[in-house]
C-alpha positions, 0 to 999 in steps of 0.5 A: 611912050606914055608921056607922048600919049598923054601929050597927044591926049590933051584936047588943044594939043590934039587939035594942034597936031591934027592941024599940023598933019595937014601941013605947016602952020604958024602960031597964029593959024594954030591959035585960030584952029585950036580956038585958044590964044597964041600964047597958049599955042606957044606953050603947047608947042614948046611941050610938043617940041620937047617931045620931038613931035614937032619942029620949026622953020623960021621965015623972017620974023615968023616961026612955022611949025610942022610934024617932026616926021611921018611917024608922028602923023601916022601915030596920031592917025592910028590913035584916032582910028582906035578911038573911032573903033572904041566909039563905034564898038567895032571889032579889032583889026590888024594894023595895016590890013586895010588902007580904008581905015586911014581914010576913015580916021581922017573922017573921024578927025574932021568930026572932032 
């Protein structure tokens, strides 16, 4: 588990994962979103694939990436919610007690 959090904690990978929580993306689209080269995106995606956080779909000569399963997206959103609570010095909350937290975490993602 620490390896996964370390992988998600790297800023470029976090931007890539965030983009993939919004839907399937190509390497070039991810490079534009993450503001890094397509080569760097491919390197990050290889790491994320090795951790089974993302998977691929090939269409002709292009490869598209998406989150491996909904648990990965949920884990990422919960991590962002936690960071938002720390940043705002908010009290702890029980997991799943408030659906509004999910919406707040999406707002946090857009501010990153």
